[in-house]
C-alpha positions, -999 to 999 in steps of 0.1 A, spaced: 0 0 0 27 24 9 48 15 -22 18 22 -44 13 56 -28 50 64 -32 48 55 -69 20 80 -74 35 107 -53 72 101 -48 79 134 -31 50 133 -6 71 122 23 98 147 15 75 176 12 56 167 43 88 164 64 101 197 49 69 216 59 71 201 94 106 213 97 96 248 85 68 250 110 91 239 138 117 265 128 91 293 123 101 313 154 137 313 142 128 327 107 132 364 113 148 374 80 136 365 46 172 354 37 171 327 63 137 315 50 152 313 15 183 294 27 162 269 46 139 265 16 169 257 -6 184 235 20 152 216 24 147 211 -13 183 199 -17 178 174 11 146 162 -4 162 157 -38 192 139 -23 169 116 -2 147 108 -32 178 100 -53 191 77 -26 158 59 -21 147 57 -57 177 59 -81 160 41 -110 127 60 -111 142 93 -124 145 83 -160 112 64 -159 93 94 -146 109 116 -173 100 92 -201 64 89 -189 59 126 -190 65 127 -228 41 100 -243 51 110 -279 85 92 -275 86 54 -273 112 54 -246 87 49 -218 72 19 -236 105 0 -242 106 -16 -207 
């Protein structure tokens, strides 16, 4: 069940954990520069974690997005 949900929305867990961290660090976000830095850091961590967990789904998701090419159907 969880694998099926992660196949549909692979970044769901990363986005949820990122927003939880942002809400926990909200009292510390005084300047907009710190918010931007935390946003970039959170997105970088999410991308790295997604690449570590799902290294083979990046080209698959890219080929599925363009149905005109037969790359996604050559599995």
